[in-house]
Backbone bond lengths (Angstrom), bond angles and torsions (degrees), N, CA, C in turn:
res aa  C-N    CA-C-N  psi(-1)  N-CA   C-N-CA  omega(-1)  CA-C   N-CA-C  phi
1 M - - - 1.434 - - 1.539 113.81 -
2 D 1.248 119.08 165.95 1.528 123.23 -177.95 1.617 106.11 -75.69
3 P 1.311 117.09 131.55 1.412 122.51 177.77 1.564 107.53 -67.14
4 E 1.293 119.47 -21.38 1.525 120.36 177.49 1.480 114.30 -82.63
5 L 1.226 122.74 2.53 1.389 123.56 179.67 1.436 115.50 -47.95
6 P 1.323 126.01 136.14 1.458 123.91 176.70 1.596 110.01 -62.54
7 T 1.229 114.60 154.53 1.428 121.25 -176.72 1.591 111.52 -61.77
8 E 1.298 114.39 -30.60 1.530 120.46 177.49 1.492 108.09 -65.53
9 D 1.312 119.74 -44.87 1.402 120.15 176.99 1.527 117.96 -61.84
10 L 1.401 111.06 -35.36 1.428 120.17 179.01 1.587 105.88 -68.01
11 A 1.294 114.69 -43.92 1.437 120.43 -177.35 1.620 108.49 -59.22
12 A 1.291 117.45 -44.73 1.464 120.92 179.16 1.602 109.72 -59.50
13 F 1.363 113.53 -49.40 1.461 115.27 174.91 1.376 118.15 -56.34
14 F 1.388 117.53 -41.08 1.462 123.70 -178.87 1.553 108.67 -68.93
15 E 1.326 116.76 -35.83 1.467 120.47 178.65 1.546 107.22 -61.42
16 A 1.290 117.90 -49.97 1.396 120.44 -179.31 1.543 116.60 -64.95
17 L 1.398 116.68 -40.77 1.317 126.15 176.07 1.593 117.82 -62.05
18 L 1.290 110.07 -43.40 1.545 119.22 174.45 1.489 110.64 -67.68
19 F 1.347 116.66 -34.01 1.481 120.90 179.49 1.513 111.28 -62.48
20 V 1.311 115.15 -41.86 1.527 118.62 -174.19 1.541 109.95 -90.53
21 A 1.185 116.87 -19.41 1.543 121.22 -178.96 1.603 111.53 -59.30
22 E 1.299 111.01 133.60 1.465 114.10 -176.11 1.557 110.39 -90.07
23 R 1.307 115.94 3.30 1.441 121.96 -178.78 1.474 112.42 -154.55
24 P 1.204 126.99 162.74 1.541 126.95 170.52 1.483 109.51 -56.65
25 L 1.223 115.72 145.33 1.552 124.04 179.95 1.525 111.22 -114.50
26 T 1.301 115.38 138.41 1.486 118.13 178.93 1.614 107.60 -76.01
27 T 1.292 110.66 166.36 1.484 120.28 176.05 1.473 107.80 -58.38
28 A 1.311 114.90 -50.32 1.518 124.73 -179.87 1.469 110.12 -52.24
29 E 1.393 114.38 -52.16 1.473 115.25 -177.33 1.532 112.43 -64.02
30 L 1.337 115.13 -41.33 1.498 116.60 176.15 1.478 113.81 -60.75
31 G 1.301 119.79 -40.43 1.444 124.85 178.21 1.482 108.14 -65.68
32 E 1.318 120.34 -44.23 1.431 121.15 -179.52 1.557 110.19 -60.56
33 L 1.319 112.04 -48.13 1.495 115.30 -175.33 1.547 112.01 -65.02
34 A 1.350 119.79 -30.69 1.395 126.87 175.50 1.495 116.34 -81.39
35 G 1.427 109.79 -14.84 1.521 114.32 -177.43 1.552 112.73 69.33
36 V 1.403 111.59 37.01 1.505 115.60 -178.60 1.550 107.22 -133.77
37 P 1.287 122.75 158.34 1.409 126.71 172.75 1.601 114.09 -59.70
38 A 1.182 116.84 154.90 1.540 117.86 -174.48 1.600 106.99 -63.58
39 L 1.275 117.99 -34.48 1.475 117.46 173.25 1.456 116.61 -58.55
40 H 1.343 117.17 -38.63 1.469 120.95 179.14 1.527 109.55 -72.96
41 A 1.284 111.66 -32.75 1.495 117.57 177.70 1.500 111.56 -65.02
42 E 1.306 117.29 -41.99 1.411 125.51 178.53 1.521 109.21 -61.92
43 A 1.286 117.76 -43.20 1.433 124.93 -178.77 1.587 108.57 -63.28
44 G 1.396 116.31 -44.61 1.381 120.10 179.58 1.494 112.33 -63.41
45 L 1.368 116.52 -44.21 1.417 122.84 175.25 1.471 115.70 -60.57
46 G 1.317 116.52 -32.46 1.418 123.14 178.85 1.559 110.78 -73.10
47 S 1.225 107.61 -39.23 1.617 113.95 179.29 1.537 107.49 -66.78
48 L 1.405 116.61 -41.36 1.455 117.17 -178.91 1.523 108.83 -65.74
49 A 1.265 120.53 -43.36 1.463 123.70 176.94 1.453 113.78 -53.86
50 E 1.369 116.18 -46.60 1.498 123.65 179.27 1.507 108.75 -62.39
51 D 1.307 117.96 -51.13 1.468 125.70 -179.05 1.492 112.57 -52.15
52 L 1.314 115.10 -47.97 1.498 120.22 -176.18 1.483 110.13 -66.27
53 E 1.392 114.89 -41.52 1.507 116.14 -173.69 1.465 108.30 -77.39
54 A 1.393 119.56 -39.45 1.522 121.68 179.80 1.491 109.71 -62.75
55 A 1.277 122.92 -41.34 1.423 129.15 177.61 1.558 112.78 -69.39
56 G 1.269 119.87 -10.46 1.457 119.76 -177.49 1.553 111.76 65.71
57 R 1.354 118.49 29.18 1.397 122.70 -177.50 1.572 106.33 -73.49
58 G 1.329 112.73 164.48 1.464 122.52 178.95 1.539 118.22 -78.35
59 L 1.339 115.44 1.85 1.438 120.79 179.22 1.530 110.96 -125.23
60 R 1.415 110.91 151.89 1.524 114.81 174.23 1.576 106.03 -133.03
61 V 1.343 112.71 160.02 1.395 118.54 171.92 1.437 106.21 -90.65
62 Q 1.360 118.07 130.73 1.485 119.93 178.43 1.509 106.31 -115.93
63 R 1.433 115.94 139.80 1.394 116.68 174.92 1.533 108.17 -128.02
64 M 1.387 114.60 134.35 1.428 123.35 177.48 1.540 104.21 -126.76
65 D 1.279 114.99 121.32 1.504 121.82 -177.53 1.608 102.89 55.55
66 D 1.340 115.51 -121.35 1.489 119.16 -178.37 1.529 110.52 -109.80
67 A 1.310 118.00 26.44 1.497 120.10 -177.98 1.571 105.45 -120.31
68 W 1.449 115.00 144.41 1.345 126.12 -171.08 1.519 111.42 -121.12
69 Q 1.239 127.37 143.59 1.455 134.32 165.66 1.364 117.35 -149.58
70 L 1.383 118.51 159.70 1.512 125.49 166.56 1.458 111.70 -80.83
71 V 1.360 120.91 134.52 1.464 122.95 176.22 1.410 107.79 -135.93
72 T 1.333 118.40 166.72 1.507 119.39 174.57 1.439 114.26 -72.12
73 A 1.367 120.27 149.26 1.373 117.11 -179.73 1.570 114.22 -75.91
74 P 1.225 122.20 140.14 1.473 124.54 -178.92 1.507 110.46 -56.77
75 E 1.348 121.63 -24.40 1.482 119.90 179.00 1.510 115.23 -68.41
76 V 1.333 114.75 -22.07 1.487 117.11 -179.53 1.455 113.61 -97.04
77 G 1.406 111.64 4.77 1.408 120.79 -175.61 1.579 116.52 -55.02
78 A 1.298 111.17 -43.89 1.475 114.28 179.90 1.557 113.76 -62.49
79 R 1.346 114.71 -34.45 1.463 120.02 -178.58 1.419 107.89 -76.20
80 L 1.247 122.76 -26.20 1.520 125.00 -177.85 1.486 109.21 -88.87
81 A 1.363 119.80 -11.46 1.467 121.99 -176.55 1.587 114.10 -53.60
82 A 1.321 113.29 -36.86 1.575 115.52 -176.04 1.489 104.65 -71.01
83 Y 1.195 121.68 -40.47 1.518 124.71 -177.93 1.608 104.69 -63.48
84 A 1.310 114.77 -54.44 1.443 122.79 -175.73 1.497 115.80 -58.81
85 S 1.368 116.30 -31.20 1.398 121.70 -178.68 1.567 110.06 -78.62
86 R 1.337 118.42 -21.50 1.374 123.15 171.73 1.512 109.58 -74.00
87 E 1.360 120.73 -34.46 1.387 125.68 -176.00 1.562 113.15 -71.09
88 E 1.293 116.85 -45.27 1.474 121.45 -175.14 1.542 111.58 -141.16
89 A 1.253 114.63 137.48 1.375 119.63 175.16 1.542 110.52 -65.66
90 R 1.393 113.17 155.49 1.414 122.32 176.69 1.473 112.77 -56.67
91 L 1.340 115.83 154.38 1.463 117.79 173.55 1.500 109.28 -85.18
92 S 1.404 112.87 144.13 1.391 115.80 176.31 1.429 112.09 -76.74
93 P 1.395 121.16 160.69 1.483 123.31 178.84 1.510 109.99 -50.72
94 A 1.358 119.08 -42.11 1.459 121.55 178.17 1.502 114.41 -63.02
95 A 1.337 116.75 -38.24 1.432 116.84 176.55 1.507 113.34 -70.68
96 L 1.345 116.36 -35.91 1.448 120.13 174.25 1.621 111.23 -58.34
97 E 1.306 108.47 -45.91 1.414 117.12 -178.32 1.543 113.48 -57.83
98 A 1.341 112.42 -52.94 1.499 119.10 176.62 1.552 113.42 -61.42
99 L 1.314 116.32 -38.65 1.444 121.88 178.22 1.604 109.61 -64.46
100 A 1.235 113.11 -37.76 1.537 116.11 -178.63 1.557 106.89 -67.70
101 V 1.251 115.56 -41.81 1.579 116.77 176.16 1.458 113.45 -61.71
102 V 1.339 118.58 -38.89 1.453 121.18 177.26 1.585 113.08 -66.86
103 A 1.406 110.13 -41.05 1.420 113.86 -176.83 1.470 113.68 -70.81
104 Y 1.322 119.17 -36.17 1.526 121.05 -179.46 1.519 109.83 -83.32
105 R 1.302 120.06 -24.84 1.483 116.84 -170.23 1.536 113.99 -113.48
106 Q 1.339 117.62 -0.31 1.481 120.93 -167.49 1.529 110.42 -58.24
107 P 1.362 116.78 149.40 1.387 127.76 -4.43 1.556 110.88 -68.57
108 V 1.309 118.07 144.62 1.497 114.88 -176.86 1.667 103.37 -142.69
109 T 1.310 114.19 149.56 1.438 123.56 175.68 1.532 109.30 -91.16
110 R 1.382 111.64 162.33 1.409 117.40 176.52 1.556 111.01 -59.86
111 G 1.219 116.43 -42.50 1.475 124.20 178.95 1.589 110.61 -57.15
112 E 1.308 114.65 -37.67 1.454 119.55 -175.99 1.611 105.49 -71.68
113 V 1.361 114.92 -45.98 1.412 120.69 178.34 1.606 111.39 -54.61
114 E 1.324 110.20 -45.17 1.480 114.57 -175.66 1.538 108.46 -71.77
115 R 1.298 122.32 -30.83 1.471 122.44 176.72 1.497 111.21 -65.55
116 V 1.413 113.76 -36.84 1.462 116.04 -179.16 1.546 111.02 -72.63
117 R 1.334 113.83 -43.50 1.491 121.29 179.33 1.502 116.15 -74.92
118 G 1.348 115.18 -31.34 1.492 120.10 -178.98 1.488 116.32 81.78
119 V 1.393 112.76 11.56 1.427 116.50 -177.70 1.586 110.38 -144.87
120 D 1.355 121.69 162.46 1.387 120.57 178.22 1.486 110.65 -61.99
121 S 1.353 116.24 135.85 1.404 118.82 -179.02 1.565 116.41 -121.66
122 D 1.238 116.12 17.12 1.442 120.55 -171.77 1.584 106.63 -67.04
123 Y 1.350 118.31 -50.21 1.513 115.84 -179.21 1.460 112.90 -63.11
124 V 1.471 118.73 -39.35 1.370 117.90 178.67 1.578 115.84 -60.94
125 L 1.317 112.41 -42.00 1.424 118.95 -177.24 1.572 109.18 -68.88
126 R 1.310 118.38 -39.40 1.544 120.26 170.76 1.535 112.06 -56.61
127 S 1.262 119.81 -41.12 1.423 127.44 177.73 1.492 110.20 -63.01
128 L 1.387 121.46 -43.49 1.323 124.40 179.66 1.582 112.28 -71.38
129 L 1.363 116.73 -32.00 1.423 120.62 172.26 1.415 110.70 -62.17
130 H 1.392 112.63 -49.47 1.527 117.16 -177.50 1.601 116.22 -58.20
131 R 1.294 111.15 -32.05 1.457 120.27 179.22 1.622 109.80 -84.82
132 R 1.327 117.92 -3.94 1.368 123.41 178.33 1.439 113.36 67.90
133 L 1.343 119.61 25.89 1.543 120.04 -176.72 1.496 106.52 -94.34
134 I 1.375 119.29 -19.31 1.556 124.06 169.16 1.484 105.38 -127.15
135 A 1.268 110.48 170.05 1.563 120.29 179.67 1.495 106.61 -150.90
136 E 1.388 116.48 153.01 1.440 123.71 166.73 1.576 107.44 -67.60
137 V 1.310 112.56 119.60 1.505 113.70 178.47 1.549 115.45 -112.82
138 G 1.308 115.70 6.44 1.442 122.38 175.67 1.501 111.92 154.80
139 R 1.394 112.18 -159.08 1.464 118.67 -179.69 1.474 108.72 -138.25
140 R 1.297 117.18 140.76 1.446 122.10 178.83 1.552 108.99 -73.75
141 D 1.298 117.50 136.51 1.478 125.07 -177.10 1.585 106.21 -82.55
142 T 1.348 115.35 61.60 1.456 122.03 175.51 1.537 109.79 -138.23
143 P 1.273 119.10 165.87 1.533 121.06 -178.25 1.513 107.91 -50.26
144 G 1.236 118.33 138.32 1.466 125.71 -179.52 1.464 114.29 86.49
145 R 1.371 117.39 -12.78 1.445 124.87 -174.25 1.515 115.29 33.78
146 P 1.356 112.91 66.51 1.494 121.75 178.75 1.481 116.08 -58.61
147 I 1.348 119.97 143.38 1.518 120.97 -178.47 1.505 106.35 -68.52
148 L 1.360 111.41 142.65 1.541 115.86 170.19 1.525 106.22 -102.47
149 Y 1.431 113.86 142.11 1.443 118.69 179.63 1.531 108.40 -118.37
150 G 1.406 112.26 146.25 1.446 117.33 176.43 1.498 107.18 -140.91
151 T 1.315 117.09 170.79 1.533 121.55 177.65 1.522 109.80 -78.48
152 T 1.337 113.60 163.59 1.471 118.99 176.50 1.491 111.87 -120.59
153 F 1.372 110.75 177.90 1.526 116.88 174.45 1.510 110.88 -60.38
154 T 1.328 121.26 -31.78 1.472 120.06 176.41 1.461 111.06 -63.58
155 F 1.346 116.93 -41.30 1.462 119.91 174.35 1.505 112.14 -54.53
156 M 1.337 114.19 -52.40 1.441 119.64 -178.39 1.550 114.79 -59.92
157 E 1.287 110.48 -40.24 1.503 119.80 179.25 1.572 107.40 -60.24
158 R 1.368 113.46 -58.72 1.516 122.11 -173.35 1.552 109.88 -56.46
159 F 1.328 116.68 -34.98 1.500 118.20 -179.18 1.485 117.35 -103.79
160 G 1.342 112.52 16.17 1.492 120.68 169.81 1.480 112.69 65.13
161 L 1.404 116.85 34.04 1.475 120.21 -178.61 1.574 110.12 -102.92
162 T 1.373 113.59 142.52 1.567 110.03 172.82 1.537 107.82 -101.25
163 T 1.311 118.72 -25.81 1.434 122.04 174.54 1.505 108.66 -139.36
164 L 1.353 116.42 162.30 1.565 118.19 175.12 1.545 109.91 -64.37
165 D 1.302 119.45 -21.29 1.438 120.71 175.76 1.490 112.58 -65.45
166 D 1.349 118.77 -14.93 1.497 118.42 179.96 1.548 109.79 -86.52
167 L 1.364 118.86 1.71 1.454 119.65 173.33 1.526 107.80 -62.38
168 P 1.320 116.96 136.87 1.528 117.00 178.00 1.582 107.20 -62.72
169 P 1.352 110.09 148.39 1.453 113.04 177.10 1.589 113.04 -68.00
170 L 1.404 111.83 147.28 1.453 118.36 -179.73 1.560 108.11 -67.14
171 P 1.296 119.81 145.30 1.401 122.13 169.61 1.585 110.94 -58.00
172 A 1.294 120.45 155.26 1.418 120.65 -179.18 1.532 117.34 -53.42
173 D 1.408 114.03 -43.47 1.422 119.18 -176.10 1.612 108.47 -69.79
174 A 1.306 115.96 -33.89 1.481 116.26 178.69 1.493 111.71 -75.40
175 A 1.355 119.83 -30.96 1.368 124.31 173.74 1.532 111.96 -62.09
176 Q 1.311 114.21 -45.17 1.550 120.92 -179.51 1.587 105.82 -64.83
177 A 1.302 122.17 -44.48 1.438 125.06 176.74 1.536 110.35 -62.00
178 A 1.369 121.27 -41.19 1.399 118.78 174.55 1.461 111.47 -62.35
179 A 1.340 120.51 -43.59 1.441 120.93 177.94 1.417 116.70 -59.85
180 A 1.300 114.70 -36.27 1.403 119.32 178.66 1.527 111.96 -69.90
181 T 1.318 115.71 -41.81 1.439 121.28 175.41 1.529 113.93 -61.74
182 T 1.393 113.45 -35.33 1.501 118.42 179.20 1.562 106.73 -65.02
183 L 1.308 121.95 -37.60 1.413 124.06 179.01 1.532 108.87 -62.89
184 V 1.284 115.78 -42.74 1.477 119.79 175.75 1.537 114.36 -63.94
185 D 1.369 111.61 -42.77 1.479 122.01 178.67 1.542 108.20 -59.73
186 G 1.322 116.68 -42.16 1.442 119.71 -175.76 1.392 110.71 -64.09
187 S 1.357 120.03 -44.38 1.542 124.39 175.93 1.421 114.65 -72.62
188 A 1.431 118.18 -25.03 1.412 117.15 -174.84 1.568 111.50 -106.64
189 A 1.333 114.86 4.99 1.442 117.96 -173.28 1.690 109.17 -59.17
190 S 1.306 112.11 -37.42 1.398 113.31 179.85 1.469 118.27 -65.08
191 A 1.380 112.87 -20.26 1.503 118.89 177.61 1.459 111.79 -94.63
192 D 1.382 118.18 -1.65 1.364 122.25 -175.71 1.560 113.12 -80.15
193 A 1.292 116.03 107.78 1.499 125.95 -172.12 1.604 112.27 -97.91
194 G 1.286 112.86 -1.56 1.524 106.70 -179.17 1.413 110.56 173.55
């Protein structure tokens, strides 16, 4: 593509490309496919995001770190609920609790989730992995090298978030408890085997 393409043409190209992509694409990938520098690609993606939102369309551009994808707009969520409920069963209270721990404290190990919840979380985390709401994002550099978990694009899409900053703030008492647990985790991290 011509590097001098107007931002609107880039936006249309990126809309089509993100629609057919089977996974989120990075800014570098999108720029390379469009034949433009990453800075131009970001401008085109920004223009697309603004256009979709301003027009009240049913899609939004979602960015997580340096990856982009098309997702459904939160405003149409209620109308899509009937379809979504056919697709996946509801999350149990235990799964929601574990998912909240991962979302607010990521990256987090299974041991950290269990310390916050106070119960074994192996099955719940496997269930969240299966539903693609969380993913393995690495390993902690401590003895046993426990797996680190973080949320996914699927999580953000299902909960209508465009960034993790859109998570509602924790109540003051929960934030204090999280800070206290962080102090414990910091001193117990070397003993965390999973």
